[in-house]
N, C-alpha and C positions, 0 to 999 in steps of 0.2 A: 264174191266177199271168199277167201279162201279158208275152211276149215278147219279149226285149231285138233290139233289128238291131243286131249284134254290133262292125258297121260305125261305127256313131254311137254305141257305147261307145269303143271305146276312142281314136274320136278327141279325143272329151271326156274324154279319161282325159287324155290328149297333151297338151291345152289347161292343163289345170290342172297338169301338168308346166311348163308354158311361165311359167303364172299365179306356182307359185312362186318359179323363175324370175327369172323381170324384176323380182318383191319386191326377194329376192335383195338384187340391184343398183342399183333404186333405193335400197337401205340405203346399201348403195354408194357407190355413185353421190352421193348426200348425203353422207358421210365423205372421200369425197374431192375436191365443194366447198368444206367446212370445212374441212379438212388443207391448202387448196394445192395439196393431188397434183396437180390437172389443171392447173393451171396452169405448174404445175414441170417439169411432162412438157414442154409444150407449147411449150417454150423448151429442153431438151434434145435433145441426136443422144441415136441407140440405147443407153439405158444400162441397168447394171446396178442388181440393185434397192438396191445398198449407195450408189453414186453416186445412183440421184431423193433415197433419202431424208435422204445429209449434205446433199441439194441442196436437199428444201424443211426444212432441219433438226430430224425429226422418227426415231422405233425403227426403227430395217431390219426386225424381226424383224415389226411388225405390218403393217410398208408391204408387204412379194414378200406375206405372207400378202390384203392390201386386189389387189393383185399378180395373185392368182392368181386370188378373181374375177374381174379384167377381162379377166380372155383370156379363163377360157374363155368369159367372155360374152360375150365377143367386141367389147372398146370399148376394147383396150389390143391392141398389137404384138407379138407375145414372138420373139423369131428364137429356135429350142434347140440350136442350135452354138455359138451363142456367147453364147449365156444376157443379152441385151439386149433391152429393154424401154423401147416409140415407142408418142407417142401420134400414126395417122395424121390428117393434119391438117386433113379431110373431120368427122369424129368431135371436134376439137377445136374448129371454129366453131362449139360447140354443146354444150359441155360448161366451158367458161373464163372468168370475169370479163371477159379482150379482145373478147368472140363478144358481150355482150349488145346488145344488148337477145336474142340467142339462143340464152340457157345455161339449157336447162335445167334445165341439172344444181340451180341457183336453187330452182324448181319441184320436183324430187325431197327436198329438206329436208322437204315436209308428214307425208309418209309413216311416219320417226320421232315427226318430232313427235306425229301425228293417233296414235300404236302405244301414246303413253300416259300415252293416254285413257281404255283398251279395258276395265279392270275398270270405269271407272267408265260409257262406254257398257251393259256388257252390266245395270247396276245401274237401267240405266234404262228399257230396253228390259227388265223386272222388273217393273219399279213403278212407268210416270213420270217426268216431268219433267226436269231439266237436267243439267250439266254449268256452273257458270264458270267466267265467262275467267280469276280466278284459279290452276283448274285448268292455263294456257296458260302453259310457264314462256318460249318464246321466238315468242309467240308477231306479235308486234307487230314482234320481228325477220328473222323469215322476210319477213310478207309488206308491210313497205318496204322489202325488197329485193326480191321478186318488184314487185311494182307500182312499183316502182323504174325497174325494165327495160320493164315496157307500160305504162307513164301519166307520169312524171317524165320519161325520155327524150324522148316523143314528142309534151312540150305544146307548146311551138314553133312547132316544122313540123308536127307532126297533129289535136290534139286542139283548139287555140285554135281554129282556121283553120276551124274546122265549125261556127262559128257569124260569118257576116256580119260586120265590121264591129266586134266585139272584143279584136280586137288596136290597134286607132289608141284603141277608150275606153280600155281596160287602161296606154298610153300618154300619156296625158291626165290618165287618172286616175278612179277607180272605186270604190270600196263593196263585197268579196271574202269570204264567209262561205265557209267548212270544214266541214258535218260530215259526225265520222266522220273525223275527219282522221289518227287516230292518231298515227304520231313528225312531222307538216310535210314529207315533202317535196317534194310540191306545192305545197301555196302556198309553201311557203321555197326554188324556182324562181323562183318566176313574185309576187314580192315582189323579187327581185334583179330580175329579166329586168323589172320596171313598178315602176319606184321612188317615178313621182307618186300610184302606186293604192296604197288599205288595207289588209287582207288580214286579217282573222280566223278562226284555226278553234278548232273545237268537240271534245274528247274523253269519251266516260265517262269509258276510265283512264287515272290520275291518273301513272303510270310513264309510259307515248304521250304523255303532257302537259307532267311533266317532260323527257323528251329532248329535244321539242319547243322548250321555250320556249331551253333549252339554248342546244342551237344552234345559237338562234334570238340573242342574246345577243351569241353567240360570234363570230355573225357579223355584226354589226351592225345588224340590219337591223328601222329606228328604223319603220318603218312594215308588222310585222307581227308579231301579240301570239295568244296564245292561252290557251285556260280550258278546261277538264273543267267540261262539262255534258252531260249528259243530251238527247240527240239529239229525245224526246219531249215537250222540254217545251223548250223553244221558245216565248220571249212575244218579239218583238220584233215594231214591227212598220212595212211599209214601209221599212223599213234598209239596204237592199242593193241592187244592181247587177248582180250575178254569188252563186248559188247552185252549189255542187259538192259532186256526191259519187261519191265513190272507192268499188267495192264495199262499199259502207259500209249498202244499204238491207235485206240482206233478212236481216240477221243480227238488228236490231230488236229486240226487245222487244215496242214500238210502232209498227212502220214505217206505219201511216194515221194516226199520231200526225203524231208525224215529213214526213213527206210535209208534213199540212196546217199544220201548221209554217212550213218551208218556203212555201210557199204565202203565208202572212202577214207573215212579214219579207222577203220580194218588194216592192222596187218596181215601183206598176200596169206600166213597161215592162220592166219585166229579165229576164233568162232562169232557168233551172236548167238543167242543166249534170251528166245524172247518167247516168255510166256502170256497167254494173253488164251480171249475166251473162247470158252470149249462150245462148238457150236456152229446147225451147218449157216450157208450160206443165201440158205431158202428157206420157209415162212415152214411150207409144207415136210424137212428137216427136220423141226423142231419139237413136231407136236408130241416128242413122246420122250423130251427133254425134263424133268421134275424140276427146274427153276424157273425153262421156259418166258412163262407170263411174267417176272418179275426180273429178268433181261432186257426184255421189251422193255417194262417202268423204265430200270435206272436209265439205260439208254435212251430213252422219249424222251424223258423231264434231266438229263445230265452230256451221256458221256458226246450224244449228236445234236443237241443244244446248245451245246459251246465250242463243237465245232462250227457251225454252220455262224456263230455268233462273229467271231475271227472273219466269216466268208471264208469257212474251209469248206472240206469236202461231204464231212451230215457221216461218216461213213457207219460208228455206230456201236455198241455195242458186239452182237451177234453180224455183225462183220462175215466172222464166221471160219470157218481154214480152209474152202473151194479161194474165197477172195482175199485172205491171207497169202496165202501159196501164188498164187499169180500175181500179187506184190509184188511180192519177197524173187523174186521171178524176175519181173519190170527192173526190179532195183540192183542188177547181177548177179542174185547167190543162184549158182549153180547145184548146191543140193542143202534139200535141208528133213530131216526126220523127226516127226511130233508122235512124242512120249505124255505118257500118261502116268499122273500119281496116284497108290488105293487109298490117297486122302484126303486127295483134292480134285476131286467129280466137275469141277468149274471152268478150270484151266486147263489147256495146251501145258507143252510148253517145247516149244518149237528150235533144237539145237539144226542151227543156218553154217556152212560155211561156205568160207569166201573162193578158196579155189577146191 
């Protein structure tokens, strides 16, 4: 029998208790975001649970219990004598819609979302296979909100300037394709900003494309169109000056075919802008990554599994820089530059030249 290092064992037990509490706080943080409670608290003076519930238009008993989790989780402050709750401005800076793009509460929504497919995932552990997109009822909604902070908000000032002369070219008028566009927030932003350019979005999800089309019509964007299309079946030849993918390659069933299609669809002097997860392809290279456990979890319960459900490669979110560079080379691309942005520690921005 092995002799236990009691100090190590007790330290690990404490860590697991922290995990339980942190998981609970993540769930309640998601609820606080979705109900608008953080936004309400940020705009109130120290208040009672009833005052907070009234201001948010919510049931007091549920708000009071939520506040209990937030107070004991050291998220919300509590004056025990006056029985008043308040959200410190230092916390509001990472929890409210006004704090975007630093609103971490947006990302906590993935925790309860992923838990809804736990039973299907356990079955996959035993039998293999995957979990289809249709099993995730809110994924596109949450993903759109999350990418709205990291991508859409930074397009004009940070992302597009990574490619020298791109903004000028967009102003003069070029053809742009976004593959795996989701509900099209990035394209809508560019279509509004650059009316002389022509924008097309492809996504496999009929639901996401319907949302995108409706918004484009509502905003009167005549230079923007969306289509339901399998990213592995791009059949266009030298049609686009710029092709973008935003966090879209690693969960494809056939990412290799997708990248070859992108290469083929680009004009000879075209640019491929690929935003994807910043990580190593090797687990030991991610030991110091600040959110590696989260990335592997979302990969296991979504990115990898939706690919496998379609008999795909199952790359997963943490496919890493090494694998990304390898696959880009195999697709035919010869020049790749990797950029990183100060506001976004999660992603790499690959500037890929066809020639």
